[in-house]
N, C-alpha and C positions, 0 to 999 in steps of 0.2 A: 316060198323059197327065196324070192327076191328080197324080202325084208331081212332075212338072215344075212345075205351077202351085204346089204346096205349097212346093217348094224356092225358087221365085222370091219368093213371099210372105215366106218366112223370111229370105232375104237382104235384101229390102227393109226388113223390120222391124229387122234388125240395123243397116242403114245409117241408118235414121231415129233409132234410139236413140244410135248413135255420133255423129251430127250434133248431136243435142241436147246430149250430154255435152261435145262440143267447143265448142259455142256458149256454154255456161255454165261452162266450165272456169276462166276468170279469177275467177269469184266464189268458188270453193271451193278452188282449188289454191294452196297457200302460195308455191310457187316462182314462179308466174305473178304473184301480187300483189307479191312482192319485186322481180321484174324490172320491173314496171310503175312502182313507186315510184322505182327507179333511173333509169328513162327520163324520168320527170317532173322529176327533179332537174336533168338535163342538157338538158331541152327548152327552147326559147326562151320567154321570158316573154310572156304575152298582153298585150293592150292595156289590160286592167283592172289589171294589176300596176304597182306603183310602180317607176320606174327605179332601178337600183342606183348609188349614188355611190361611185366608186372612189378619190376624193380622201381622203387620210388627214387626219382632223380632230384637232386637239390637244385633249386632255382637261385640264380644270382640276382634276379629281378623278376617282378611279376609282369613286367612289360616284355613280351617275347623278343622284340627287336633289340632292346637293350640287353637282355640276357644273352642273345647270340653274340653281340659285340663284346661283352665282358668275358664270355667263355673263351674267346680267342686270345686274350691277354694272360700270360702265365702268372703274373704277380697277383691277379685278381683271385686266383684260387687260394693263395696264401692269406689274402685279406679275408676271404670267406671262411677260412679256417679260424681266424681270429673271431669272426662273428659266431661261429659254432662254439668256440671255447668260452665266449662271453655269455652264451645261452640267452640271446635276445630273440624276440619273435619276429623282428623285421629282417628282410633280406639285405644283402650287401648293397644293392642298388639304391636303397633308401638312404643309407649313410653317405654314399658317394654323391648323390644328388644334393643332399643337405650340405655336404662340404663345399660343393660347387657354388651353391646359393650363398652360403656364409662368406666364402672367399670373394666372390664377385661383389657382394654388397659392401664388404669392408674395404675392398680396393677402391670402388667408386666413391664412397663417402670420404675416405681419407685423401684420395687424389684431388677431389674437388676442393677440399679444405686446405690442403698443404701444397698442392701442385708439385709434389715430390714423387716421382715414379718409383724410385728405389725403396723409399720408406713405405709407400703404399703396398708395394709388392711383398715386402717382408711381413708387414702386418697381415696381409691377405693370406699368406702361406701359414702363418701361425693360427689365424682364425679358422682357416679351412681344415686344419688338423684337429680341431676340437672334437668332432664326432669320432675320429679314430682314437683320440686320447680317452674319450668316454668308454669306448669298447675295451681299451687296455685296462682301464680302472675296473670295469665290471669283471673282466677276466681274472684280475688279481684278487678281487674280493671273493669270487667264486672258488678260486684255487685255495685260498687261505681257509675258507670254510670247509672245503672238501678235505684238506689236509688235517684239520682238527677232528673231523669225524672218522678218518680212516683207521686210527688205532682201535677205537671201539668196535668198528665194523669188522676188523680182522679178528678181534677177540671173540665176537659173536660167531663168526664163521668157524673158528677153531673149536669153540664149545659145541657147535652143532655137529662138526665132524667127529668129535669124541663121543657124542651121544648116539652116533650111528647113522646120521643123515648123510646123503650124498652131497657132492660139491655143489650141484645145482640147487639142492635144498638150502644150503647155506647162503647162496646168492639170493634166493627168494626171501629168506628171512631178513636179510639186510635191506632188500627192496621194500619190504613191508614195514619194518620197524623203524627205519631211519627217515628223516626228512630230507628234502633237497639240500644240496645237490647230489649227495652220494646215493640217496634212495632212488632218485630218478634215473641216475646213470646205471645202477645195478638192475633196475627194472627194464631198461632198454637192452641190457646185456641178456637178460632172461628172455625177452621177446625175440631177439636175434637167434638165440639158441633154439627156441621153440619153432621158429620159422625155417630152421634147417642149417643155420651156420654152426660151425664147430666152436667149441669153447675157446680154443686158442684165437680164432679169428674174431670172435665177439669181444674178447679182452683187448686185442690189439686195436679194434675199432674204438673201444673206450679210451685208449691211450691217445688217439687222435683228437678226441673231444676234451680230454683232461690232460694237459701237459704238466705232469707232476712226477718228479724223480721217484718218490716213494711208491707211487702206483706202478712205475716201471719195475721196481723190485718185486712187487707182488705178482705182476704178470709173468715176469721171467721165472719166478719161483714155481708158479703153477704150471707153466709150460714144461719146465725141466722135470717136475715131479710126475707129470702125466707121461713123459717119455721114458724116464729112468726109474720111477718109483721113489718111495720114501714116505716119511711121516709128515703129511701136509699140515696137520694141526700144530705140530711143534714148529714148523717153518713159519706159519702165520703168527704164532705167539712171539717168536723171535723178532719178526719184522715189526710187530706192534710195540714190543719192548724197546727196540732200537729207535723207533720214531719218537716215543715218549722221552727217552734219554736225550735225543737231539733237541726236543723242545725245551728241556731243562737247560741244556747248554746254551741254546739261543737266548733264553731268558737272562742268563748270567752275562752273556755278551752284550745284550741291550743295556743292562744296568751299568756295566763297566764303560760302555761307549756313549752313555748319555751325556757325560761332561764334554766329550769331544764334539758331539752334535750341537750342543748348546753354544759352545765356543765358536763353531763354524757359523751358526746362524747369527750370532752377535757380530762377528767380523764382517759378514757379508751385508748385513742390514745397516750397520753403523754409518758407512759412507753416505748412503742414501738419506738417512735421517738427518745427518749433519748438513748435507746439501739442501734439504728441504727447509731446515731451520734458517740457514744462512740466506736462502732466497727470500724468506719472509722478513728477515731483519734488514738485509741490504741487497736489494734486487740488482742494483747496478754492479755490485761486486761479483755476483755470480753470472751476470750476463756475458762477461768476458769469456767464460768457458764455452758458451754456445755461439757467440758472435765472432770471436777471433778465431782464425784458422788454426793457430797453435793450440788454443784452448780445446778445440774439437779433437786434435790429435792426442792431447793429454787425456781427454775423457775416454777415447777409444782404447788407448794403451792401458788405462786404469781398469776399464771393464774387462779387457783380455786377461790382465793379471789377476783380477778377482775371480774370473771363471776358472783360471788355472789353479788358483789356491783352493777353490771350492771342490774341484775335481780331486785334488791331492788329499784333502781332508776326508772326502767321501771314501776314497780308496783305503785310507788308513783305518777308518772305523768300520768299514764293511768287511766283516769276517764271514766267509762262507764255510758252512758246516756240512 
């Protein structure tokens, strides 16, 4: 009888020890702690945690502090829109830092050489604007290519609508069949629609990335047609035909204004060529224009008159259609 009681007490002691070990196993077992951390990562957030924002925010700079500083300046958002329209892969902060480096270097080098603060400052401002000028050139090149592709894209959408496809199907066909920039932009429109944005909002977002009047006509036509109805295929064909006719008219205007452009270029470049030749022939004769105070005044007045003439010639030959 005694051995039965002893055996029972022994088994009970073993069960108690095993239960205590199982109870505190998570505190000392590495595998249990690793599993608990993984479960916490996939667990639902508690009410005390901040909600996660899944909307992708555009960064003005990869440097967090610089991004916060630039976000507080209103004009930086307009410059960032220029970066978006130019479709470059670097953020705005890179171009601003590059402008600062170029302007500082130009100012120091010219000031050390000439000892003229005003001239060094003017050259530094011009040199510092080179990155922004590059963005403007990239934007204009992209807009011209987009404008050339737009009539064919509208015709493709009109044919797809006549064939019985939905409007979203026409957008997808343009995204698949056309190269950048119009193919990439319509692909982004399709992605926004698939992620839950309305067609009107997706097209308006494309307008922010592509500042083109013809694209505004297309967007307004689609929005009005979706609200009031109508034959969208005929509307798209009409817009494509008008764009092509405008291209023909612009070609005629360029041909007729070519003579005026050449005359303006000759009139602007001729004084500098003559000044360069006279400097090579008789340097003392031309030195009076830079050494004498009255000569400097004459040069400044001549440059202002040339700038005014160039502006007037440009206005005369620049015909907007």
